[in-house]
C-alpha positions as CSV (number, residue, x, y, z in Angstrom):
1,M,115.5,31.8,72.8
2,K,115.1,32.6,76.5
3,N,111.2,32.8,77.3
4,T,111.2,35.9,80.0
5,R,108.1,36.3,81.9
6,G,107.7,39.5,84.1
7,F,109.5,42.8,85.4
8,T,113.3,42.7,86.1
9,L,113.9,44.1,89.2
10,I,115.3,47.4,87.5
11,E,112.9,47.5,85.5
12,A,110.4,47.9,88.3
13,L,112.8,50.4,89.5
14,I,112.8,52.6,86.8
15,A,108.5,52.3,86.5
16,A,108.4,52.8,90.6
17,A,111.0,56.3,89.8
18,V,108.4,57.1,87.1
19,L,105.0,56.9,88.6
20,G,107.6,58.3,91.8
21,L,108.2,61.6,89.5
22,G,104.4,61.5,88.6
23,M,103.2,61.7,92.2
24,L,104.8,64.7,93.1
25,G,104.1,66.1,90.2
26,V,100.5,66.0,90.9
27,T,101.3,67.2,94.7
28,Q,102.6,70.8,93.9
29,L,99.7,71.6,90.7
30,A,97.6,70.4,94.2
31,M,100.1,72.1,96.7
32,H,100.3,75.4,94.7
33,S,96.4,76.0,94.1
34,L,95.1,75.0,97.3
35,L,98.2,78.0,97.6
36,A,96.6,80.6,95.1
37,S,93.0,79.9,96.2
38,A,94.0,80.8,100.1
39,A,95.8,84.4,98.6
40,S,92.7,85.0,97.1
41,Q,90.4,85.0,99.2
42,Q,92.6,87.0,101.3
43,Q,91.9,89.3,98.9
44,V,88.2,89.3,98.2
45,T,87.9,88.9,101.9
46,A,90.1,92.0,102.1
47,L,87.7,94.1,99.5
48,R,85.1,93.0,101.6
49,L,86.3,94.8,104.2
50,A,87.5,98.5,102.4
51,N,83.8,97.9,100.8
52,S,82.1,98.3,103.3
53,A,84.4,101.5,105.5
54,V,84.0,102.7,102.1
55,E,79.8,102.5,102.4
56,C,80.2,103.2,105.9
57,W,81.4,106.5,105.2
58,R,78.7,107.4,102.6
59,S,75.7,106.7,104.5
60,G,77.1,109.1,106.9
61,P,76.8,110.1,110.7
62,A,73.5,108.7,112.2
63,L,74.1,105.5,110.2
64,C,77.5,104.2,110.8
65,T,79.0,105.6,113.9
66,A,82.5,106.0,112.6
67,S,81.9,107.7,109.9
68,A,81.5,110.5,111.9
69,A,84.7,110.1,113.4
70,W,86.6,109.4,111.1
71,S,85.3,112.8,109.2
72,A,85.8,114.6,113.4
73,N,89.5,113.6,113.1
74,G,90.1,113.3,109.4
75,Q,91.0,109.3,109.6
76,G,89.7,106.2,111.5
77,E,91.8,102.7,111.9
78,S,90.8,99.1,112.9
79,S,91.4,95.7,112.9
80,S,89.6,92.3,113.0
81,T,91.1,88.5,112.1
82,L,89.4,86.3,109.6
83,Q,90.2,83.0,109.1
84,G,94.2,82.9,111.0
85,T,94.8,86.7,108.8
86,Q,94.3,89.7,110.4
87,Y,92.9,92.6,108.8
88,T,94.0,96.5,109.7
89,V,91.6,98.9,108.4
90,R,92.8,102.5,107.5
91,A,90.5,105.5,106.5
92,T,91.6,108.4,106.3
93,V,89.2,111.4,104.6
94,S,90.6,115.0,103.0
95,P,89.1,117.2,102.0
96,T,89.4,118.1,98.1
97,A,90.2,121.7,95.7
98,Y,85.5,121.0,95.3
99,A,84.9,122.5,99.0
100,Q,81.3,119.6,98.3
101,L,83.7,116.5,97.8
102,Q,85.3,115.0,100.9
103,A,88.2,112.6,99.8
104,L,88.0,108.8,101.4
105,Q,91.2,106.8,100.9
106,V,90.7,103.0,102.4
107,T,93.9,100.8,103.1
108,V,93.1,97.3,103.9
109,T,96.9,95.9,105.0
110,W,97.0,92.2,106.7
111,R,98.9,89.6,107.5
112,P,99.1,86.2,109.2
113,T,98.3,85.4,112.7
114,S,100.5,83.0,115.1
115,A,99.9,81.3,117.3
116,S,103.6,82.2,119.7
117,Q,106.4,84.2,118.1
118,G,108.5,82.4,115.6
119,S,106.1,79.6,114.4
120,A,103.4,78.5,111.8
121,T,100.4,79.7,111.1
122,D,96.8,79.0,113.0
123,T,95.9,77.6,109.4
124,P,97.4,76.8,106.6
125,L,94.9,79.3,105.1
126,A,96.8,82.6,106.1
127,V,98.6,82.4,103.4
128,G,100.8,86.2,103.4
129,T,100.8,89.9,104.0
130,G,99.4,91.9,101.3
131,Q,97.3,95.4,101.1
132,I,94.9,97.1,98.7
133,E,93.7,100.9,99.0
134,L,90.6,102.2,97.4
135,T,89.8,106.1,96.5
136,T,86.3,106.8,97.0
137,R,84.9,111.4,96.5
138,A,81.2,112.1,97.9
139,A,79.7,114.7,98.7
140,S,80.1,116.1,102.2
141,L,76.8,117.1,102.1
142,P,73.8,114.9,100.6
143,V,72.6,116.3,97.6
144,F,68.3,116.0,97.3
145,V,66.4,115.5,94.0
146,P,62.7,116.9,94.8
147,V,60.5,114.1,92.3
148,F,57.2,116.4,91.5
149,V,54.6,113.9,92.0
150,P,51.6,115.6,90.1
151,Q,48.4,116.6,91.1
152,A,45.0,115.2,90.2
153,T,42.7,118.3,88.9
154,P,38.6,117.6,90.0
């Protein structure tokens, strides 16, 4: 019998192919994980902007001038660009069946911005478009609860 040592050319090619397929799988997993993380970040940013609009409206015109315009016009819109994604916040104020309540619907849409038309996005974290909606109701006039402080009797 012949004593063989080392690898033959075929064994080396098969080992390289198996190693290459394994590395390709790891790379695909890392890319998928990065895109999912970026999409999640876009949703969190959109939700933060929507919550900010709701809190602005609830604070009233004295603290947030945009809420006065929303209540007067019934709607408002603003745009901002963060991390290569353009967010558009639309707020609509409408009356409800109850005279004391107003309804606020906030819609946030987002899309990646482009450096120029038809080109790639500015940042790899701008992964796609989306939309969220928040709806809430609040009293049009704040209701204050009186607080009674007991007085000490002499």
